[in-house]
N, C-alpha and C positions, 0 to 999 in steps of 0.2 A: 364482171363485164371485161371483154377483151381489150387489150391495148389499142387495137385497131380503131376503136370508137373515139380515140383521141386525135385521130388523123395526124399522126406524127410523121416527120421525115424518116426515111429509111435508116439514116445514121442514128437518130435518137432512139428509134424503136429497137434496133439491133443492140445498141449500147445497154438499154434497160434489160433486154432479154439475156444477152450473152455475158455482160460484165457484172450485172447485179442479180441475175436470176429472177427477174420480175416478169410474169407472163400475163397478169391481169391488172386492171385499174385498182382493184382492192389490194393487190400486192404492192402497187406503187404507193398508195396513200398510207399503207402500214409500214413503209420503210422510213423509220423515224430518225431524227437527227442523232448523231453520236455524241454531240455535246452542244451546250448553249453558252455563248459568251455574253455575260451580263454587262451591258453598256449604260446602265443607269448612272446618271451623274453622281459623283461622290459628294456626300454631304459635307465632309471635312477633308481638308488637304493636309494630311499628316506626313511629316518628314520620313523618308526612307520607306514609303509604303506604296502599294499599287493604287493608282487613281485613274478615274475616267473623268475628263473635263471637257466643257464646251468652250471653244476658243475661237478668236477672230485673228486671221493671219494679217500681220502688219509688216512682214518682210519676206521677200522671195527666198526660196530654198537655195542654200549655198552648199555645193558638193565638193569634198576633198578626198582624193585617193590616198589611203594610208599605206596600203601594200596591195599586191596582187590579190584579187577576189575580195577586197575589203574597202568599202568607201564609207565616209562619214558625211551625213547631211545635217545642216542646222539652219533654223530660221526662228524668228521671234513671233510670238502671238500675245494677244491680250486676253487675260482670264480675270473676270470680276474686277476690271479696271487696273490690274497689275500686269507688268510686262514679264513674260517667261520665255526662256530659250528652250526650244524643242530640238532634241538630238535624236537622229534615227540612222541606222546603219543599213547599207546595201539596198537602198530604195531610190536609186537615181531617177527612176521613171516618174516619181512624184513631182519632179520639176515641171512636167508637162501639165499637171492637173492643179497644182496649188497656185492661187493668185491672191494678191493683196486685197483685203476686205472680205475674203471668203470665210464662212463660218464652218468649222469642222469639229469632230470629236477626236480627242487624243487619249489613247490608253497607254499607260507606262508607269515607270517608277519615278517618284518625285524626290528631288533634293530641294527641300523647302528653303534652306538657307542660301543656296546659290541661285534659287529661282530657275531650276532646270528640270526638265522631264526627259528621261531617256525612254523614247516611245517604242512600244512593241507593235502598235498598229495605229493607223490613222483612218478615220471613217468620214465619208463625205455625206452620207445620209444621216443627218443629225436627229431625225425623228425616230430612228430605229434604236430601241432600248435593249432588245435581245437579238443577237445574231445566231442563226442556226448553222451548224456545221455537220455535213453528212459524210458518211464513209464512201468516198468516191475516188476514182483515179483520174488521170489527166484527160480522160475522154469527155468529162463534163464538169463544170464548176458548180458551186453551191447555189448560186443565183439562178442558173439555168435549170437545175434539178428542181428547185423549189417552185419555179413557175410551172413545171410539168405537174407537180403534186397538186398545186392549186387548181390547175385545169382539170385534173382528175376528180378532185373534190366537187367541183361545179357540175361535172357530168353526172356523178353519182346523185347529187342533190336534185338535179333537173329530172332525173329518171326515177326519183323517189325510192332509191335503193336503201333498204334498212340494213345497217351494219351492226346493229346491236346483237351481242351474243349473250350477255348477262341477262338472266330472267328479269322480266319487268318488275317483279316484286322487290328485287334487291336494288334495281335502278332507282325506284321510288323511295325505298327505305333509307338509302344512303345519299339520296339527292345527287346521284351521279348524272353527268352530262349525257346527252344523246351521243352515240359513238361518232357520228359524222362531225358534230360540233367539237367533240373531244379531239379528234384528229386535226381539225382546222386549227385549234389552239396550240396543239403540239408542234405544228409546223409554222404557225404565225403568231407567236405570243407577243404581247406588247409589254408584259412585265413578268417577273419570275413567278409570281403567284399563279398566273395562268398556266405556266408550265407545271407547277405542282398540282393544280387542280386536274389538268389533263392526265397526268401520270398517276394520280390517285385512282382514276377509273381504269386505266390500262394495266396497272399493277394488280388491282383487284381481279380484273377479268382474267389475267394470266394465271394468277395463283388459284383462283376458283377452278379453272380448267385443269390445272395440275393436280389438285387434291381429288377432283372428280375422276380424272383419268386413273390415278393410283387406286382409287376405291373400285373402279370398274375392273381393273386388272386383278386386284386382290380377290374379288368375288368370282372371276372366271377361274382363277387358279385353285381357289379353295373348293369350288364346287366340283372340279375335275370330272370327267365322265365315269371313271372307274374307281372312284374313291371307296374305301371300305375301312371298317375298324380293324385294328391290329390287337390281338389278344396278348398283351404283354405279360410275361411271367415275372412279376416283381421280385420273387424269391431269388431269381438268378442275379438281378441287380443288387439285391441286399448282400448276396454271397460275394459279389465282386467288390463291394465297398469294404468288406471286412479284410480284404487282402491289400488294401492301399496302405502306403507307408505313412500317410498323414490324413487327418480328417478334412472332409470337404468344407469349403467356406459356406456361409449362409446363402450367398448369391449363387454359388454353384448348385447347391441343393434346390434352390428356387427355380433356376433355369432348367434343371433336369426334370423337375415336376411339371413345368410348363410343356416341355417337349414330350414327355411320356403321356401327358393328358392329350396333346395333339394327336399322337399316334393312335390313341384309343377312340378318337372321334371318327365319324363317317366321312368327314371332309379331309382333303389333303392338307398336310402341314406345309406351310410356306413361311419360314421363320428365319430371322437373322440373329446370330449370337455375336454380340460385340463386347469387347472388353479390352482393358489396357494390357500392355506387354506383361507377360508372366502371371496373368490373372487366372489361368487354368482352363482356357477354352478347349484345349485338346482333350482333357479328361472329360469334360461335359460332352463333347462330340463322341468320344468313345462310349460313354454311358448310353447315349442315344442309339448308337449302332448296336450295342449289346441288347438294348431293349427290343430293337427290330429283329435281331437274331433269335431272341427268346420267343418271338411270335412266329418263328419259322420262316423268316425272310432273310435274304442276303442284304448286306450293306456295302456301299462303296464310298470312298473318300477320294476326292480329286484335288491335287495340289499342283502349282505351276511349274515346279522344277524337279528333276531327278533327285537332287540333293535333299530337298525338303521331303519328298516322298520317302526316301530311305530313312531319314531322321524320324518321320512319323511312324514308319513301320517298326523301327527298333524301339521307339517309345511305347507304342501300343503293345508290342510283344512283351515288354517288361512288365506292363501293367496287368495284362490278362493272364490269370492263373487257371481259368476254367477251360473246359473242353471246347474251345472255339478255335477254328482254323483260320488263320490270317495270312495273307500273302500280299505281294506288291507287284506292280507291272509298270515298267518304264522302257523307253526306247532303246536304252543302252544294253539291255539284256540280250542274250543270244537268241537266235530263232527257236532253238530247241527249248530253252527256258520259257519263252513266250508261249509256244505251242502247248506246253504242259499246263501253264497257268490258265490259258483259255479253255482247255479241255476240262480242267477241274472246276472252273467257274460254271461252265455250261452243265456239268453233271451235278452241281450243287455241293461239291466237296469243300469249296471255299466259302466261309461264312462272311468274312470281311476282307475287302480288297482295297489297297491304297495305290493310287496311280496318277500319272500325269494325263495329258491329252490322249495317251494311248488307250485309255478306257473308252473313248467315244468312237474308236475305229469300228468299221462295219462288221469285222469278224470277231468282235468281242461280244459274247452273249452270256446272259445270266439265266440260271434256272428259275429264280424267283427273287428278283431285285425289288426291295421295298423301301429302301432308305438311301438317300444320297446326301453326302456332306461335301460342300465346296469350301476349301480353305483358301484364304487370300482371294475372296470373291471378286474383288475389283479387277483381278487379272483375267477373268473369264467373261465372255460375252453371253448375252441371253441365249443365243443359238447353241453354244457349247453346253450350257446347262440343260437346255431342252433335249439335246441329243442323248445325254446321259440318262435323264429321267425316262425317256421313251424306251429304254432298254428293259423296263419292267412295267408292271401294272400297279396302280394305287401307290405310286412312289411318293414318299414324303421327302421334302427338301429342307435342309438346314444349311444356311450360308454362314461363313465365319469371317469376321472383320477384326483386324488388330488396330484399326484406326477408330477409336471410340469417340462418339460425339454426344453431347448432352441429349437426354431423352426427348426434351421438347423439340429439338431440331431433328432428331432421329425419326420422330413420328412423321415428318414430311420427307426427309431424305429417303427413308425406307418406308414410305407411306403405304405401299402395297404389301408390306410384310408385317408379320407379328414380330415383336422385338423382345429379346432377352438380353439383359445387360449384366455383366460381371463386374463387381467392385471388390477391391481388396485382393490379397494375395495368399495362396495356400501356405507359403512359408513365412507369413507375417509381413510386416512393412518392408518395402524395398529401401535399402540403405546405400544410395549411390551419391557420391560427391562429384559434381561436374565443374570443371575449370576451363575457362576460355583462355587460350594461350596465343597472343598476337605477336607475330614476327619473332618467335623464340628460336634460338640456335639449337643445333642438334645436341649439344652437351646438356642443355636444360632438359630436353625431351628424354635423353638417355638417363638423366638423374632420376626422373620420375619412374622410368621403366625399371631401372636397377632396384629402386626401393621396393617395387612390387615383386620382382623376381626373388629378392631376398626374403620376402614373406611367403614364398612358394606359390605365388599367384600366377596363373596363366594370363597371357596378354593377347588381345586382338589388336591388330594395326590395320586400319581401313584406309584405302586410297580411292579417289574418284576416277582414276584412269588406269588402264592396263599398261600403256606406254606413252611416251611423247613429251613428258614434262618431268625432268629429274627431281623436281621438288615435291611431287605428289603422285607419281605413278608407281604402280605395284613393283615393277621390275627394279627401279632405282631405290625405292625405300627398302625393299627386301635385301638388296646388296648392302645397304647402309646398316640395317639391323644385324645381318649375318656377320658383317665385319666386326661388330661390337659384342654380339652375344652368341657367337657360334657354340660355345660350350653348353648353352641352355637348349639348343636345338631350335631352329627357325624354319617354319613351313611357308609355303607359297601357294596362293589360291586365287583363281579367277575363272570367269565363265567359259573361256575358250579351252580350258584343260579338259581332258576326257573324264568321264564320270568316275572311273575306277581310281584315278589319281586323286580326284577331289575327295572321294569317300575315304581313301587311305590316309590322306593328310589330316582330315578331321578325326579319324580313328586314333592316329598317333597323338594328336593334340588332346583328345579325350583321356587316353590312358597315360599321358604324361611323358611320352617319348620326346615330344617337342613342347616347349613352353611358350613359343611365340608363333602366331600365324599372321602373315601379312596378306591382306585380301582386298578384293573389291567388295561391292555390296552383295555378293552371292550369299553372305552369311546374315543378311538383313533379317530374315524371318525364320522361325522354326528351329534354329540351331540352339541346342541346349547342352553346353559343355560344363561339367562340374569343375569348380575351381577357377573358372575364367572370371576374374574379378577386376580386370583393368582393360580399357580400350582407348586407343589413340586414333582420332579421326583427322587425317590430313585433308587440307582443302575443304574444311567443313562448310565454307560459304557456298559450295557447289550443291549441297544437299538441302532438301526441304526439311521443315521442322519435324513432320511426322516421321520422315525417314531417319533423321538423327535420333529421334526418340526410340525408334525400332532398333537401331544399331546399339544404343545404350542399353536396350533391353536384353542384349546378349550376355551381359555380365551380372554378377551377384544374384544369380538365379537360385543359389542354395541358401540364401538368407544372410550370407556374410557381407561385409562392407565392400563396396566397389568404388572404383575411380574412373571417371570418364574425362578425357582431355580433348577438347575441341581446338584443333590447330588451324590458324588462319593467317594469311599474309595480308589480308585486307583490313585496313583500319577505318573503313567506311562506316559512318555512324549507323546507317540502316542495317548493315550486316551485323555489327556489334550489338545493336539493340535486339535483333532476332536471336543471336547466340546467347546473349546474357539472359533473355527471357527463358530460354530452354534450361539454362543453368540454374535458374531460380525456382524451378518446379519439376516434380516428377509425375505430376498429374496429367495423364494422357488426354483427358477430357478438356482441360484448359488449353493444352498445346494444340489440339485439333481445332478448337474454336478460334484461337489466335491465328493459326495457319489459314483457316477458311476465310477469315476477314481480310487477310493479305493476298491470298492467291486464288480464291474462288473454290466452290464446292467440288466442281468437276475434277479439278486437279488433285483434290485430297482423296476422294472416295473412288475415283475412276469413273469412266463413262458407263453407267448402268442402263442407258437408254430408257430411263424412267421419266426423263424430262427435266429433272432438277438442274442438271448441268447445262441445259439448253435455254434456261430463262433469259429472255432478252431485256426485260425492263425491271423485273423485280429481283431482289436479293433476299434470300430467306433469313439472313441475319439482320440486315438493316431494315427490312420491311416485315419483321416478325409480327408486329401488331396487325398488319393487314392479313398476313397468313393465318393467324388465329381466327380472325373473323371469317375468312374464306373456308377454313376447315369446318367451323360450326355450321355455316350455310350449306356446305356440301352434304353434311350429315342430314340436315333438314330436307334437302332435295331428295335424298334417297329414302328418307322416312315418309315422304309424301309424294311418291311417284304417280299417284292417281291424279294429281293436279296436272293439267295438260301442259302448262308452260315448263314445269319441272321435268315431266316425261320427255318433252321435246328437247330440252337442254341435254338430258342424258343421251338421247339418241344422236344428237348433233356431235357430242364428244366421242361417242362410240364410232360414228362414221369417220371422224377425223383420225382416230386411233388406227382404224383399219387401213385408211389411206396411207398413213405414215408407215405402217408395217409393210404394206405392199411396196412402198418406195425403198424401204430398207432391204427387202429381199430381192 
């Protein structure tokens, strides 16, 4: 129903539409509180704890100005027959509202021995146990907005509007509330249990829609209009394995078998390969591309940066000994080089191509593209993947992620994909010691650097800034290390340098001409330098956990012992807890889970437009038990589509998905 049915003033209607993006009454009532303040009276008055008390005013408010922009108010109240002093800051206006004999609720911190409460809030509605707070700006206050919501709920009720989305079978099975009643309690709870009951319904509804949407998407992609089997020549793969310098891990072999099996099916492959830093994802991706080539198709690998593309190209070239033509395409190449590569691609002379976004340009054509690999998948949007896949027919898709998450969570985060997970390392267990260095002087840092250089180790030094802070920007730190270790050779690397310079610096580092590279996070992924066994990360508090783990993954890749030094000037307990957790484990799965709990899923895996990072009420970690139930129910819905309510539910979600896609485009 339209907002016009509420007969609002122009000011209110414009605020709802323009400031909050609400265009219907249904939008309005579904705009839930951002938080609830529990004003239930405290059962015990414990010293030095937060309390909520019912009090009777026995003295008028006295206000004293302490300094500019700071006033202190105090007055006495009676609580359970005892006299308490209430102290509150910068609330001069309360003098107009407080009167002797008045009953109020006081929320604040109690000093039991001095009989004082430093109040954070004072409430005059003593019957209200739960206060709802909405995400609003100065155009409207919480009380005014809540009255509009309740008005909307009454209009929907009087018009018999059915808001239920969840199939009736599951509403009855789990004794869920009617959606209208559920929303009423969410906006007007009298106790915290009513909030929990309302959100039990809303979280289940949201998660059921999520897993259903993912399954719909998966079925659309897997069915693909032009899908066909690929006749993989397994002997070419076997020949490739015999040329490798080490044996594949069990999980690498398993992942390759899953991918080859997908290629040989009539449906399109839509799979994600996830694994910890150094677990061998590139080799698995290469195997899958060789499998596609053996079936007379071309394969393409897209990576986000020129540097990473060139690294992949060199790595793949070193691995491939068979008669397979491999090339790369990046924006920094000359026009003549690009033209030659494009011509060879279209003529089928190139079997495997590695490239950046350059691959999705309109003038890039393939003779017979059949396999696409997307590295660092969270850096690319759905549209970019689609553009590359549409350059061929029956194109199979493999996404790669170096941010591994536990399989149980991955089934939802990547619910529309099949999942292959790598565990373990081709070179054996990673042996890296991580140390957190707080406020250490340069001599201490140099001591650790000198120890590594004397062992003939190469060193990465990473900074969060290119310039602007002499304590942690690349330019300043480079000068610092150059002044101390010039004889070892010190390189300089950041994103604003031209590609030729970046490639040359890494080449000099790899062949030992320089022993130290001072860099930004451009070396975060894909860089594989033999003998790089130490890394110093300046301003480590500025990086996320997954990013620090990725940076740490640049060292000790040859199986030798490595040292990671996390430098920080912050002695903040929260920062140190995070850094010390990273230092305590090398398990990327544990680190990802820890990071997700603190920062949210969207921040960790990127915006995949799958809906996971857009959850408004549910959290797939905290509400995992609801998620598991929703996943089983979604499976049942698809297995019993002949039942009308289930069929109607699937159609409703499909319609919503199409609407969202139209809005995105």
